[in-house]
ChimeraX commands (.cxc) that place a marker at each C-alpha (Angstrom):
marker #1 position 49.97,103.84,96.33 radius 0.5
marker #1 position 53.78,103.81,96.60 radius 0.5
marker #1 position 56.19,106.35,98.00 radius 0.5
marker #1 position 58.02,108.75,95.68 radius 0.5
marker #1 position 61.77,108.16,95.88 radius 0.5
marker #1 position 64.01,111.18,95.19 radius 0.5
marker #1 position 67.27,110.12,93.51 radius 0.5
marker #1 position 70.41,111.97,94.38 radius 0.5
marker #1 position 71.99,113.64,91.37 radius 0.5
marker #1 position 75.74,113.34,91.26 radius 0.5
marker #1 position 77.61,116.37,90.10 radius 0.5
marker #1 position 80.41,115.73,87.63 radius 0.5
marker #1 position 82.97,116.97,90.04 radius 0.5
marker #1 position 81.93,114.56,92.75 radius 0.5
marker #1 position 82.09,111.41,90.73 radius 0.5
marker #1 position 85.94,111.20,90.81 radius 0.5
marker #1 position 86.50,113.15,94.06 radius 0.5
marker #1 position 89.68,112.03,95.81 radius 0.5
marker #1 position 90.71,109.54,93.06 radius 0.5
marker #1 position 92.47,112.19,90.88 radius 0.5
marker #1 position 94.52,113.49,93.64 radius 0.5
marker #1 position 96.10,110.11,94.35 radius 0.5
marker #1 position 96.77,109.55,90.70 radius 0.5
marker #1 position 98.90,112.68,90.61 radius 0.5
marker #1 position 100.81,111.83,93.81 radius 0.5
marker #1 position 98.85,113.80,96.32 radius 0.5
marker #1 position 98.05,111.11,98.85 radius 0.5
marker #1 position 96.44,111.60,102.26 radius 0.5
marker #1 position 98.96,109.59,104.37 radius 0.5
marker #1 position 97.76,108.30,107.77 radius 0.5
marker #1 position 99.77,106.24,110.20 radius 0.5
marker #1 position 98.62,102.60,110.21 radius 0.5
marker #1 position 98.91,101.19,113.79 radius 0.5
marker #1 position 98.35,97.52,113.05 radius 0.5
marker #1 position 101.78,96.81,111.60 radius 0.5
marker #1 position 104.84,98.44,113.15 radius 0.5
marker #1 position 107.52,95.72,112.91 radius 0.5
marker #1 position 108.96,94.70,109.60 radius 0.5
marker #1 position 110.10,91.04,109.51 radius 0.5
marker #1 position 112.33,91.45,106.40 radius 0.5
marker #1 position 114.15,94.42,107.70 radius 0.5
marker #1 position 114.17,93.22,111.25 radius 0.5
marker #1 position 113.38,96.54,112.84 radius 0.5
marker #1 position 110.55,98.91,113.74 radius 0.5
marker #1 position 109.09,100.81,110.89 radius 0.5
marker #1 position 106.30,103.33,110.45 radius 0.5
marker #1 position 103.70,102.11,107.98 radius 0.5
marker #1 position 101.74,104.91,106.31 radius 0.5
marker #1 position 98.47,104.15,104.41 radius 0.5
marker #1 position 96.57,106.52,102.11 radius 0.5
marker #1 position 93.11,107.26,103.41 radius 0.5
marker #1 position 91.64,107.49,99.92 radius 0.5
marker #1 position 93.22,104.61,97.88 radius 0.5
marker #1 position 94.81,102.35,100.62 radius 0.5
marker #1 position 98.30,102.54,99.08 radius 0.5
marker #1 position 101.00,101.84,101.75 radius 0.5
marker #1 position 104.60,103.01,102.25 radius 0.5
marker #1 position 107.07,102.41,105.07 radius 0.5
marker #1 position 109.52,104.60,106.81 radius 0.5
marker #1 position 112.38,103.28,108.98 radius 0.5
marker #1 position 112.72,104.73,112.42 radius 0.5
marker link #1:1,2 radius 0.2
marker link #1:2,3 radius 0.2
marker link #1:3,4 radius 0.2
marker link #1:4,5 radius 0.2
marker link #1:5,6 radius 0.2
marker link #1:6,7 radius 0.2
marker link #1:7,8 radius 0.2
marker link #1:8,9 radius 0.2
marker link #1:9,10 radius 0.2
marker link #1:10,11 radius 0.2
marker link #1:11,12 radius 0.2
marker link #1:12,13 radius 0.2
marker link #1:13,14 radius 0.2
marker link #1:14,15 radius 0.2
marker link #1:15,16 radius 0.2
marker link #1:16,17 radius 0.2
marker link #1:17,18 radius 0.2
marker link #1:18,19 radius 0.2
marker link #1:19,20 radius 0.2
marker link #1:20,21 radius 0.2
marker link #1:21,22 radius 0.2
marker link #1:22,23 radius 0.2
marker link #1:23,24 radius 0.2
marker link #1:24,25 radius 0.2
marker link #1:25,26 radius 0.2
marker link #1:26,27 radius 0.2
marker link #1:27,28 radius 0.2
marker link #1:28,29 radius 0.2
marker link #1:29,30 radius 0.2
marker link #1:30,31 radius 0.2
marker link #1:31,32 radius 0.2
marker link #1:32,33 radius 0.2
marker link #1:33,34 radius 0.2
marker link #1:34,35 radius 0.2
marker link #1:35,36 radius 0.2
marker link #1:36,37 radius 0.2
marker link #1:37,38 radius 0.2
marker link #1:38,39 radius 0.2
marker link #1:39,40 radius 0.2
marker link #1:40,41 radius 0.2
marker link #1:41,42 radius 0.2
marker link #1:42,43 radius 0.2
marker link #1:43,44 radius 0.2
marker link #1:44,45 radius 0.2
marker link #1:45,46 radius 0.2
marker link #1:46,47 radius 0.2
marker link #1:47,48 radius 0.2
marker link #1:48,49 radius 0.2
marker link #1:49,50 radius 0.2
marker link #1:50,51 radius 0.2
marker link #1:51,52 radius 0.2
marker link #1:52,53 radius 0.2
marker link #1:53,54 radius 0.2
marker link #1:54,55 radius 0.2
marker link #1:55,56 radius 0.2
marker link #1:56,57 radius 0.2
marker link #1:57,58 radius 0.2
marker link #1:58,59 radius 0.2
marker link #1:59,60 radius 0.2
marker link #1:60,61 radius 0.2
view
């Protein structure tokens, strides 16, 4: 006889958790260490990347 598998029930609030914050401009910015020199500007920049939606933005030093 087979094993009984319990399915995890997703609550309505957990389905879109984190996505709605980024849509309204509340990103979770983290410093992205892999790219710290911008070729177009020719100077060091700080690249910030959102932990939820992977949107990037740069800040000049």
